[in-house]
Biopython code that builds the backbone (N, CA, C, O; Angstrom):
import numpy as np
from Bio.PDB.StructureBuilder import StructureBuilder

atoms = [
    (1, "MET", "N", (-34.541, 11.653, 15.303)),
    (1, "MET", "CA", (-34.673, 10.439, 14.524)),
    (1, "MET", "C", (-35.221, 10.709, 13.127)),
    (1, "MET", "O", (-35.006, 9.905, 12.220)),
    (2, "THR", "N", (-35.906, 11.797, 12.940)),
    (2, "THR", "CA", (-36.438, 12.082, 11.611)),
    (2, "THR", "C", (-35.318, 12.394, 10.629)),
    (2, "THR", "O", (-35.480, 12.231, 9.420)),
    (3, "LEU", "N", (-34.169, 12.848, 11.159)),
    (3, "LEU", "CA", (-33.034, 13.146, 10.290)),
    (3, "LEU", "C", (-32.500, 11.869, 9.637)),
    (3, "LEU", "O", (-32.066, 11.898, 8.485)),
    (4, "LEU", "N", (-32.531, 10.752, 10.364)),
    (4, "LEU", "CA", (-32.045, 9.488, 9.821)),
    (4, "LEU", "C", (-32.952, 8.926, 8.730)),
    (4, "LEU", "O", (-32.542, 8.047, 7.972)),
    (5, "ARG", "N", (-34.152, 9.417, 8.651)),
    (5, "ARG", "CA", (-35.078, 8.941, 7.621)),
    (5, "ARG", "C", (-34.859, 9.658, 6.292)),
    (5, "ARG", "O", (-35.357, 9.220, 5.255)),
    (6, "HIS", "N", (-34.130, 10.732, 6.326)),
    (6, "HIS", "CA", (-33.868, 11.491, 5.101)),
    (6, "HIS", "C", (-32.900, 10.700, 4.224)),
    (6, "HIS", "O", (-31.885, 10.210, 4.720)),
    (7, "ARG", "N", (-33.188, 10.568, 2.953)),
    (7, "ARG", "CA", (-32.381, 9.744, 2.043)),
    (7, "ARG", "C", (-30.942, 10.223, 1.933)),
    (7, "ARG", "O", (-30.020, 9.409, 1.877)),
    (8, "THR", "N", (-30.745, 11.508, 1.903)),
    (8, "THR", "CA", (-29.391, 12.046, 1.770)),
    (8, "THR", "C", (-28.550, 11.692, 2.984)),
    (8, "THR", "O", (-27.397, 11.284, 2.841)),
    (9, "VAL", "N", (-29.106, 11.840, 4.159)),
    (9, "VAL", "CA", (-28.378, 11.503, 5.387)),
    (9, "VAL", "C", (-28.081, 10.015, 5.420)),
    (9, "VAL", "O", (-26.970, 9.615, 5.769)),
    (10, "LEU", "N", (-29.042, 9.203, 5.068)),
    (10, "LEU", "CA", (-28.831, 7.757, 5.035)),
    (10, "LEU", "C", (-27.750, 7.384, 4.036)),
    (10, "LEU", "O", (-26.896, 6.546, 4.326)),
    (11, "PHE", "N", (-27.781, 8.001, 2.861)),
    (11, "PHE", "CA", (-26.763, 7.752, 1.846)),
    (11, "PHE", "C", (-25.378, 8.131, 2.370)),
    (11, "PHE", "O", (-24.428, 7.365, 2.207)),
    (12, "LEU", "N", (-25.254, 9.292, 2.993)),
    (12, "LEU", "CA", (-23.971, 9.734, 3.532)),
    (12, "LEU", "C", (-23.463, 8.802, 4.628)),
    (12, "LEU", "O", (-22.261, 8.550, 4.716)),
    (13, "LEU", "N", (-24.344, 8.300, 5.444)),
    (13, "LEU", "CA", (-23.951, 7.339, 6.481)),
    (13, "LEU", "C", (-23.437, 6.034, 5.870)),
    (13, "LEU", "O", (-22.452, 5.466, 6.339)),
    (14, "VAL", "N", (-24.109, 5.572, 4.829)),
    (14, "VAL", "CA", (-23.667, 4.338, 4.157)),
    (14, "VAL", "C", (-22.300, 4.555, 3.511)),
    (14, "VAL", "O", (-21.422, 3.701, 3.636)),
    (15, "VAL", "N", (-22.105, 5.675, 2.828)),
    (15, "VAL", "CA", (-20.823, 5.963, 2.183)),
    (15, "VAL", "C", (-19.720, 6.094, 3.230)),
    (15, "VAL", "O", (-18.625, 5.564, 3.042)),
    (16, "ALA", "N", (-19.995, 6.789, 4.324)),
    (16, "ALA", "CA", (-18.997, 6.942, 5.383)),
    (16, "ALA", "C", (-18.643, 5.588, 6.000)),
    (16, "ALA", "O", (-17.475, 5.329, 6.291)),
    (17, "THR", "N", (-19.627, 4.736, 6.198)),
    (17, "THR", "CA", (-19.380, 3.406, 6.745)),
    (17, "THR", "C", (-18.526, 2.575, 5.798)),
    (17, "THR", "O", (-17.610, 1.880, 6.236)),
    (18, "LEU", "N", (-18.820, 2.642, 4.509)),
    (18, "LEU", "CA", (-18.014, 1.909, 3.525)),
    (18, "LEU", "C", (-16.583, 2.434, 3.474)),
    (18, "LEU", "O", (-15.643, 1.647, 3.358)),
    (19, "ALA", "N", (-16.405, 3.735, 3.557)),
    (19, "ALA", "CA", (-15.063, 4.323, 3.531)),
    (19, "ALA", "C", (-14.257, 3.888, 4.755)),
    (19, "ALA", "O", (-13.079, 3.554, 4.636)),
    (20, "VAL", "N", (-14.879, 3.892, 5.911)),
    (20, "VAL", "CA", (-14.201, 3.453, 7.133)),
    (20, "VAL", "C", (-13.862, 1.967, 7.048)),
    (20, "VAL", "O", (-12.778, 1.554, 7.461)),
    (21, "ALA", "N", (-14.771, 1.169, 6.523)),
    (21, "ALA", "CA", (-14.524, -0.269, 6.374)),
    (21, "ALA", "C", (-13.375, -0.527, 5.408)),
    (21, "ALA", "O", (-12.540, -1.396, 5.660)),
    (22, "TRP", "N", (-13.320, 0.213, 4.310)),
    (22, "TRP", "CA", (-12.239, 0.055, 3.327)),
    (22, "TRP", "C", (-10.895, 0.409, 3.951)),
    (22, "TRP", "O", (-9.919, -0.320, 3.773)),
    (23, "GLU", "N", (-10.834, 1.523, 4.681)),
    (23, "GLU", "CA", (-9.591, 1.924, 5.342)),
    (23, "GLU", "C", (-9.181, 0.900, 6.393)),
    (23, "GLU", "O", (-7.993, 0.619, 6.551)),
    (24, "ALA", "N", (-10.136, 0.348, 7.100)),
    (24, "ALA", "CA", (-9.835, -0.687, 8.091)),
    (24, "ALA", "C", (-9.278, -1.936, 7.414)),
    (24, "ALA", "O", (-8.332, -2.546, 7.912)),
    (25, "TYR", "N", (-9.865, -2.314, 6.281)),
    (25, "TYR", "CA", (-9.356, -3.463, 5.533)),
    (25, "TYR", "C", (-7.920, -3.224, 5.078)),
    (25, "TYR", "O", (-7.071, -4.101, 5.232)),
    (26, "LEU", "N", (-7.641, -2.052, 4.521)),
    (26, "LEU", "CA", (-6.286, -1.744, 4.063)),
    (26, "LEU", "C", (-5.301, -1.759, 5.224)),
    (26, "LEU", "O", (-4.194, -2.284, 5.099)),
    (27, "GLY", "N", (-5.696, -1.190, 6.336)),
    (27, "GLY", "CA", (-4.820, -1.175, 7.505)),
    (27, "GLY", "C", (-4.567, -2.562, 8.066)),
    (27, "GLY", "O", (-3.468, -2.852, 8.537)),
    (28, "ALA", "N", (-5.561, -3.408, 8.019)),
    (28, "ALA", "CA", (-5.419, -4.766, 8.553)),
    (28, "ALA", "C", (-4.660, -5.683, 7.601)),
    (28, "ALA", "O", (-3.945, -6.577, 8.053)),
    (29, "SER", "N", (-4.800, -5.481, 6.297)),
    (29, "SER", "CA", (-4.160, -6.382, 5.337)),
    (29, "SER", "C", (-2.730, -5.960, 4.977)),
    (29, "SER", "O", (-1.952, -6.787, 4.503)),
    (30, "ALA", "N", (-2.375, -4.704, 5.191)),
    (30, "ALA", "CA", (-1.050, -4.214, 4.803)),
    (30, "ALA", "C", (0.100, -4.955, 5.485)),
    (30, "ALA", "O", (1.050, -5.322, 4.793)),
    (31, "PRO", "N", (0.073, -5.195, 6.789)),
    (31, "PRO", "CA", (1.194, -5.905, 7.418)),
    (31, "PRO", "C", (1.412, -7.308, 6.851)),
    (31, "PRO", "O", (2.541, -7.799, 6.854)),
    (32, "GLY", "N", (0.376, -7.948, 6.374)),
    (32, "GLY", "CA", (0.509, -9.279, 5.787)),
    (32, "GLY", "C", (1.226, -9.284, 4.453)),
    (32, "GLY", "O", (1.655, -10.339, 3.987)),
    (33, "ARG", "N", (1.363, -8.133, 3.834)),
    (33, "ARG", "CA", (2.080, -8.038, 2.564)),
    (33, "ARG", "C", (3.580, -7.877, 2.761)),
    (33, "ARG", "O", (4.349, -7.999, 1.807)),
    (34, "LEU", "N", (4.004, -7.603, 4.003)),
    (34, "LEU", "CA", (5.423, -7.395, 4.298)),
    (34, "LEU", "C", (6.080, -8.709, 4.666)),
    (34, "LEU", "O", (5.575, -9.456, 5.504)),
    (35, "ASP", "N", (7.213, -8.988, 4.034)),
    (35, "ASP", "CA", (8.003, -10.174, 4.325)),
    (35, "ASP", "C", (8.613, -10.054, 5.722)),
    (35, "ASP", "O", (8.887, -8.944, 6.178)),
    (36, "GLY", "N", (8.826, -11.167, 6.399)),
    (36, "GLY", "CA", (9.390, -11.167, 7.753)),
    (36, "GLY", "C", (10.714, -10.433, 7.881)),
    (36, "GLY", "O", (10.841, -9.564, 8.744)),
    (37, "PRO", "N", (11.717, -10.754, 7.045)),
    (37, "PRO", "CA", (12.988, -10.021, 7.131)),
    (37, "PRO", "C", (12.839, -8.526, 6.838)),
    (37, "PRO", "O", (13.575, -7.708, 7.388)),
    (38, "LEU", "N", (11.897, -8.176, 5.980)),
    (38, "LEU", "CA", (11.665, -6.759, 5.698)),
    (38, "LEU", "C", (11.096, -6.070, 6.928)),
    (38, "LEU", "O", (11.502, -4.952, 7.246)),
    (39, "ARG", "N", (10.173, -6.707, 7.620)),
    (39, "ARG", "CA", (9.608, -6.122, 8.845)),
    (39, "ARG", "C", (10.701, -5.826, 9.863)),
    (39, "ARG", "O", (10.702, -4.773, 10.501)),
    (40, "ALA", "N", (11.635, -6.768, 10.009)),
    (40, "ALA", "CA", (12.741, -6.575, 10.957)),
    (40, "ALA", "C", (13.638, -5.427, 10.516)),
    (40, "ALA", "O", (14.085, -4.636, 11.347)),
    (41, "ALA", "N", (13.905, -5.329, 9.212)),
    (41, "ALA", "CA", (14.773, -4.266, 8.699)),
    (41, "ALA", "C", (14.134, -2.892, 8.851)),
    (41, "ALA", "O", (14.844, -1.900, 9.019)),
    (42, "LEU", "N", (12.820, -2.815, 8.795)),
    (42, "LEU", "CA", (12.136, -1.529, 8.921)),
    (42, "LEU", "C", (12.356, -0.907, 10.297)),
    (42, "LEU", "O", (12.341, 0.315, 10.443)),
    (43, "ASP", "N", (12.560, -1.750, 11.298)),
    (43, "ASP", "CA", (12.756, -1.248, 12.655)),
    (43, "ASP", "C", (14.180, -0.766, 12.910)),
    (43, "ASP", "O", (14.406, 0.005, 13.843)),
    (44, "ARG", "N", (15.142, -1.203, 12.103)),
    (44, "ARG", "CA", (16.534, -0.857, 12.392)),
    (44, "ARG", "C", (17.232, -0.045, 11.308)),
    (44, "ARG", "O", (18.291, 0.524, 11.573)),
    (45, "GLU", "N", (16.686, 0.031, 10.109)),
    (45, "GLU", "CA", (17.352, 0.724, 9.002)),
    (45, "GLU", "C", (16.629, 2.018, 8.637)),
    (45, "GLU", "O", (15.398, 2.060, 8.646)),
    (46, "PRO", "N", (17.386, 3.085, 8.313)),
    (46, "PRO", "CA", (16.743, 4.337, 7.890)),
    (46, "PRO", "C", (16.201, 4.264, 6.460)),
    (46, "PRO", "O", (15.205, 4.914, 6.140)),
    (47, "LEU", "N", (16.853, 3.475, 5.604)),
    (47, "LEU", "CA", (16.423, 3.271, 4.217)),
    (47, "LEU", "C", (16.587, 1.802, 3.869)),
    (47, "LEU", "O", (17.545, 1.167, 4.308)),
    (48, "VAL", "N", (15.676, 1.259, 3.095)),
    (48, "VAL", "CA", (15.757, -0.143, 2.680)),
    (48, "VAL", "C", (15.549, -0.255, 1.173)),
    (48, "VAL", "O", (14.943, 0.615, 0.547)),
    (49, "ASN", "N", (16.061, -1.334, 0.610)),
    (49, "ASN", "CA", (15.832, -1.667, -0.795)),
    (49, "ASN", "C", (14.817, -2.804, -0.819)),
    (49, "ASN", "O", (15.008, -3.826, -0.161)),
    (50, "VAL", "N", (13.742, -2.625, -1.573)),
    (50, "VAL", "CA", (12.664, -3.605, -1.575)),
    (50, "VAL", "C", (12.294, -4.034, -2.986)),
    (50, "VAL", "O", (12.565, -3.336, -3.963)),
    (51, "THR", "N", (11.667, -5.200, -3.065)),
    (51, "THR", "CA", (11.015, -5.626, -4.296)),
    (51, "THR", "C", (9.521, -5.564, -4.034)),
    (51, "THR", "O", (9.032, -6.076, -3.026)),
    (52, "VAL", "N", (8.811, -4.942, -4.939)),
    (52, "VAL", "CA", (7.364, -4.785, -4.820)),
    (52, "VAL", "C", (6.724, -5.658, -5.892)),
    (52, "VAL", "O", (6.860, -5.379, -7.083)),
    (53, "THR", "N", (6.038, -6.697, -5.481)),
    (53, "THR", "CA", (5.404, -7.607, -6.418)),
    (53, "THR", "C", (3.925, -7.249, -6.541)),
    (53, "THR", "O", (3.199, -7.164, -5.550)),
    (54, "LEU", "N", (3.511, -7.046, -7.767)),
    (54, "LEU", "CA", (2.118, -6.730, -8.065)),
    (54, "LEU", "C", (1.443, -7.969, -8.637)),
    (54, "LEU", "O", (2.110, -8.965, -8.918)),
    (55, "GLY", "N", (0.159, -7.916, -8.806)),
    (55, "GLY", "CA", (-0.575, -9.033, -9.389)),
    (55, "GLY", "C", (-0.642, -8.946, -10.902)),
    (55, "GLY", "O", (-1.379, -9.701, -11.536)),
    (56, "PHE", "N", (0.120, -8.034, -11.484)),
    (56, "PHE", "CA", (0.084, -7.772, -12.923)),
    (56, "PHE", "C", (1.359, -7.012, -13.286)),
    (56, "PHE", "O", (2.011, -6.461, -12.399)),
    (57, "PRO", "N", (1.728, -6.970, -14.559)),
    (57, "PRO", "CA", (2.894, -6.168, -14.946)),
    (57, "PRO", "C", (2.611, -4.680, -14.688)),
    (57, "PRO", "O", (1.569, -4.167, -15.097)),
    (58, "PRO", "N", (3.535, -3.994, -14.013)),
    (58, "PRO", "CA", (3.281, -2.584, -13.704)),
    (58, "PRO", "C", (3.247, -1.725, -14.959)),
    (58, "PRO", "O", (3.971, -1.964, -15.925)),
    (59, "GLU", "N", (2.398, -0.738, -14.912)),
    (59, "GLU", "CA", (2.301, 0.221, -16.007)),
    (59, "GLU", "C", (3.055, 1.488, -15.610)),
    (59, "GLU", "O", (3.583, 1.591, -14.502)),
    (60, "ASP", "N", (3.095, 2.435, -16.520)),
    (60, "ASP", "CA", (3.814, 3.684, -16.290)),
    (60, "ASP", "C", (3.309, 4.376, -15.018)),
    (60, "ASP", "O", (4.101, 4.942, -14.264)),
    (61, "PHE", "N", (2.013, 4.330, -14.783)),
    (61, "PHE", "CA", (1.441, 4.937, -13.584)),
    (61, "PHE", "C", (2.089, 4.393, -12.321)),
    (61, "PHE", "O", (2.460, 5.160, -11.433)),
    (62, "HIS", "N", (2.226, 3.071, -12.234)),
    (62, "HIS", "CA", (2.766, 2.434, -11.047)),
    (62, "HIS", "C", (4.234, 2.798, -10.854)),
    (62, "HIS", "O", (4.663, 3.099, -9.740)),
    (63, "VAL", "N", (4.993, 2.769, -11.930)),
    (63, "VAL", "CA", (6.415, 3.103, -11.846)),
    (63, "VAL", "C", (6.593, 4.550, -11.380)),
    (63, "VAL", "O", (7.433, 4.826, -10.524)),
    (64, "ARG", "N", (5.819, 5.458, -11.930)),
    (64, "ARG", "CA", (5.905, 6.870, -11.513)),
    (64, "ARG", "C", (5.474, 7.039, -10.056)),
    (64, "ARG", "O", (6.058, 7.840, -9.326)),
    (65, "LEU", "N", (4.483, 6.310, -9.645)),
    (65, "LEU", "CA", (4.050, 6.377, -8.256)),
    (65, "LEU", "C", (5.166, 5.914, -7.323)),
    (65, "LEU", "O", (5.449, 6.564, -6.317)),
    (66, "PHE", "N", (5.791, 4.803, -7.655)),
    (66, "PHE", "CA", (6.874, 4.276, -6.823)),
    (66, "PHE", "C", (8.087, 5.199, -6.820)),
    (66, "PHE", "O", (8.826, 5.229, -5.837)),
    (67, "GLN", "N", (8.308, 5.945, -7.885)),
    (67, "GLN", "CA", (9.418, 6.890, -7.921)),
    (67, "GLN", "C", (9.263, 7.970, -6.854)),
    (67, "GLN", "O", (10.251, 8.571, -6.434)),
    (68, "GLY", "N", (8.064, 8.213, -6.425)),
    (68, "GLY", "CA", (7.839, 9.161, -5.349)),
    (68, "GLY", "C", (8.257, 8.626, -3.986)),
    (68, "GLY", "O", (8.399, 9.397, -3.037)),
    (69, "TYR", "N", (8.452, 7.329, -3.881)),
    (69, "TYR", "CA", (8.844, 6.705, -2.618)),
    (69, "TYR", "C", (10.325, 6.344, -2.566)),
    (69, "TYR", "O", (10.892, 6.232, -1.480)),
    (70, "GLY", "N", (10.947, 6.165, -3.702)),
    (70, "GLY", "CA", (12.348, 5.769, -3.733)),
    (70, "GLY", "C", (12.851, 5.774, -5.165)),
    (70, "GLY", "O", (12.242, 6.377, -6.049)),
    (71, "VAL", "N", (13.971, 5.097, -5.385)),
    (71, "VAL", "CA", (14.593, 5.033, -6.704)),
    (71, "VAL", "C", (14.196, 3.717, -7.368)),
    (71, "VAL", "O", (14.515, 2.641, -6.863)),
    (72, "VAL", "N", (13.510, 3.806, -8.483)),
    (72, "VAL", "CA", (13.122, 2.600, -9.223)),
    (72, "VAL", "C", (14.340, 2.127, -10.002)),
    (72, "VAL", "O", (14.820, 2.816, -10.902)),
    (73, "ARG", "N", (14.833, 0.956, -9.652)),
    (73, "ARG", "CA", (16.021, 0.404, -10.301)),
    (73, "ARG", "C", (15.669, -0.425, -11.528)),
    (73, "ARG", "O", (16.505, -0.615, -12.412)),
    (74, "GLY", "N", (14.450, -0.912, -11.585)),
    (74, "GLY", "CA", (14.051, -1.704, -12.734)),
    (74, "GLY", "C", (12.749, -2.430, -12.486)),
    (74, "GLY", "O", (12.167, -2.377, -11.402)),
    (75, "VAL", "N", (12.311, -3.114, -13.536)),
    (75, "VAL", "CA", (11.075, -3.903, -13.481)),
    (75, "VAL", "C", (11.387, -5.271, -14.053)),
    (75, "VAL", "O", (11.991, -5.380, -15.121)),
    (76, "ARG", "N", (10.982, -6.312, -13.352)),
    (76, "ARG", "CA", (11.138, -7.693, -13.817)),
    (76, "ARG", "C", (9.777, -8.364, -13.754)),
    (76, "ARG", "O", (9.318, -8.760, -12.683)),
    (77, "GLY", "N", (9.149, -8.485, -14.887)),
    (77, "GLY", "CA", (7.819, -9.097, -14.923)),
    (77, "GLY", "C", (6.821, -8.260, -14.157)),
    (77, "GLY", "O", (6.513, -7.135, -14.551)),
    (78, "SER", "N", (6.309, -8.806, -13.054)),
    (78, "SER", "CA", (5.339, -8.075, -12.248)),
    (78, "SER", "C", (5.971, -7.524, -10.961)),
    (78, "SER", "O", (5.269, -7.175, -10.012)),
    (79, "THR", "N", (7.308, -7.452, -10.947)),
    (79, "THR", "CA", (8.028, -6.983, -9.764)),
    (79, "THR", "C", (8.797, -5.707, -10.076)),
    (79, "THR", "O", (9.469, -5.601, -11.102)),
    (80, "VAL", "N", (8.685, -4.745, -9.173)),
    (80, "VAL", "CA", (9.418, -3.486, -9.285)),
    (80, "VAL", "C", (10.520, -3.494, -8.241)),
    (80, "VAL", "O", (10.271, -3.774, -7.068)),
    (81, "LEU", "N", (11.747, -3.183, -8.670)),
    (81, "LEU", "CA", (12.885, -3.088, -7.754)),
    (81, "LEU", "C", (12.995, -1.638, -7.307)),
    (81, "LEU", "O", (13.196, -0.744, -8.130)),
    (82, "LEU", "N", (12.866, -1.407, -6.018)),
    (82, "LEU", "CA", (12.791, -0.060, -5.478)),
    (82, "LEU", "C", (13.853, 0.113, -4.392)),
    (82, "LEU", "O", (13.858, -0.615, -3.398)),
    (83, "ASP", "N", (14.751, 1.080, -4.588)),
    (83, "ASP", "CA", (15.859, 1.319, -3.669)),
    (83, "ASP", "C", (15.637, 2.579, -2.849)),
    (83, "ASP", "O", (14.902, 3.484, -3.243)),
    (84, "ARG", "N", (16.302, 2.610, -1.682)),
    (84, "ARG", "CA", (16.343, 3.783, -0.805)),
    (84, "ARG", "C", (14.954, 4.266, -0.387)),
    (84, "ARG", "O", (14.603, 5.432, -0.570)),
    (85, "VAL", "N", (14.187, 3.359, 0.169)),
    (85, "VAL", "CA", (12.818, 3.662, 0.595)),
    (85, "VAL", "C", (12.796, 3.792, 2.119)),
    (85, "VAL", "O", (13.350, 2.949, 2.824)),
    (86, "ARG", "N", (12.166, 4.836, 2.618)),
    (86, "ARG", "CA", (12.016, 5.019, 4.060)),
    (86, "ARG", "C", (11.004, 4.003, 4.591)),
    (86, "ARG", "O", (10.064, 3.639, 3.885)),
    (87, "PRO", "N", (11.190, 3.545, 5.829)),
    (87, "PRO", "CA", (10.252, 2.574, 6.411)),
    (87, "PRO", "C", (8.796, 3.043, 6.386)),
    (87, "PRO", "O", (7.895, 2.246, 6.123)),
    (88, "VAL", "N", (8.561, 4.313, 6.655)),
    (88, "VAL", "CA", (7.182, 4.816, 6.635)),
    (88, "VAL", "C", (6.588, 4.691, 5.229)),
    (88, "VAL", "O", (5.393, 4.436, 5.081)),
    (89, "ASP", "N", (7.416, 4.870, 4.204)),
    (89, "ASP", "CA", (6.923, 4.743, 2.837)),
    (89, "ASP", "C", (6.689, 3.290, 2.445)),
    (89, "ASP", "O", (5.789, 3.002, 1.657)),
    (90, "VAL", "N", (7.484, 2.376, 2.983)),
    (90, "VAL", "CA", (7.243, 0.948, 2.734)),
    (90, "VAL", "C", (5.863, 0.576, 3.270)),
    (90, "VAL", "O", (5.108, -0.148, 2.622)),
    (91, "ARG", "N", (5.552, 1.072, 4.440)),
    (91, "ARG", "CA", (4.234, 0.780, 5.030)),
    (91, "ARG", "C", (3.108, 1.416, 4.212)),
    (91, "ARG", "O", (2.019, 0.850, 4.110)),
    (92, "ARG", "N", (3.366, 2.582, 3.633)),
    (92, "ARG", "CA", (2.354, 3.217, 2.762)),
    (92, "ARG", "C", (2.148, 2.401, 1.498)),
    (92, "ARG", "O", (1.014, 2.210, 1.059)),
    (93, "ILE", "N", (3.231, 1.919, 0.911)),
    (93, "ILE", "CA", (3.132, 1.105, -0.302)),
    (93, "ILE", "C", (2.336, -0.167, -0.005)),
    (93, "ILE", "O", (1.544, -0.612, -0.836)),
    (94, "ALA", "N", (2.543, -0.744, 1.163)),
    (94, "ALA", "CA", (1.839, -1.980, 1.532)),
    (94, "ALA", "C", (0.334, -1.777, 1.624)),
    (94, "ALA", "O", (-0.419, -2.747, 1.547)),
    (95, "ARG", "N", (-0.120, -0.547, 1.787)),
    (95, "ARG", "CA", (-1.556, -0.276, 1.889)),
    (95, "ARG", "C", (-2.261, -0.268, 0.530)),
    (95, "ARG", "O", (-3.491, -0.289, 0.477)),
    (96, "TYR", "N", (-1.497, -0.238, -0.571)),
    (96, "TYR", "CA", (-2.144, -0.311, -1.889)),
    (96, "TYR", "C", (-2.692, -1.725, -2.075)),
    (96, "TYR", "O", (-1.957, -2.705, -1.952)),
    (97, "TYR", "N", (-3.962, -1.822, -2.367)),
    (97, "TYR", "CA", (-4.597, -3.138, -2.458)),
    (97, "TYR", "C", (-4.048, -3.974, -3.604)),
    (97, "TYR", "O", (-4.162, -5.199, -3.572)),
    (98, "TRP", "N", (-3.459, -3.352, -4.610)),
    (98, "TRP", "CA", (-2.953, -4.089, -5.765)),
    (98, "TRP", "C", (-1.513, -4.561, -5.563)),
    (98, "TRP", "O", (-0.962, -5.221, -6.444)),
    (99, "VAL", "N", (-0.899, -4.244, -4.444)),
    (99, "VAL", "CA", (0.432, -4.768, -4.114)),
    (99, "VAL", "C", (0.245, -6.127, -3.456)),
    (99, "VAL", "O", (-0.491, -6.259, -2.478)),
    (100, "ARG", "N", (0.914, -7.131, -4.000)),
    (100, "ARG", "CA", (0.780, -8.479, -3.454)),
    (100, "ARG", "C", (1.778, -8.754, -2.348)),
    (100, "ARG", "O", (1.427, -9.335, -1.321)),
    (101, "ARG", "N", (3.046, -8.331, -2.555)),
    (101, "ARG", "CA", (4.110, -8.698, -1.613)),
    (101, "ARG", "C", (5.229, -7.678, -1.659)),
    (101, "ARG", "O", (5.559, -7.165, -2.728)),
    (102, "LEU", "N", (5.815, -7.380, -0.514)),
    (102, "LEU", "CA", (7.010, -6.550, -0.405)),
    (102, "LEU", "C", (8.081, -7.373, 0.291)),
    (102, "LEU", "O", (7.853, -7.909, 1.376)),
    (103, "THR", "N", (9.244, -7.473, -0.330)),
    (103, "THR", "CA", (10.340, -8.235, 0.259)),
    (103, "THR", "C", (11.605, -7.392, 0.238)),
    (103, "THR", "O", (11.726, -6.437, -0.529)),
    (104, "LEU", "N", (12.532, -7.763, 1.090)),
    (104, "LEU", "CA", (13.825, -7.098, 1.178)),
    (104, "LEU", "C", (14.699, -7.599, 0.033)),
    (104, "LEU", "O", (14.731, -8.794, -0.259)),
    (105, "GLN", "N", (15.410, -6.671, -0.611)),
    (105, "GLN", "CA", (16.331, -7.074, -1.699)),
    (105, "GLN", "C", (17.595, -7.638, -1.129)),
    (105, "GLN", "O", (18.489, -8.031, -1.878)),
]
sb = StructureBuilder()
sb.init_structure("model")
sb.init_model(0)
sb.init_chain("A")
sb.init_seg("    ")
for serial, (resi, resn, name, xyz) in enumerate(atoms, 1):
    if name == "N":
        sb.init_residue(resn, " ", resi, " ")
    sb.init_atom(name, np.array(xyz, "f"), 0.0, 1.0, " ", f" {name:<3s}", serial, name[0])
structure = sb.get_structure()
């Protein structure tokens, strides 16, 4: 019990708890960002075309990040058109907290 009184150990426990809580939040909130028809398509299609809606106009960073998941076809306001995305990558994109909505094109 004396180990728990040490400030460094306590700090590490708090940081680890916050990290686990953040990952749990991302995991729990990600499915809610997926549109119903997109969820169905993820189970039956090897590649899907999606629209990724952000809460702000995407910057170069976001476009380059999405290029790693599929083919960026364009940007319309705060929405990125993304083609040929694997279902596992759609689920990864949904875990970004700044993604508001993913829908099937």
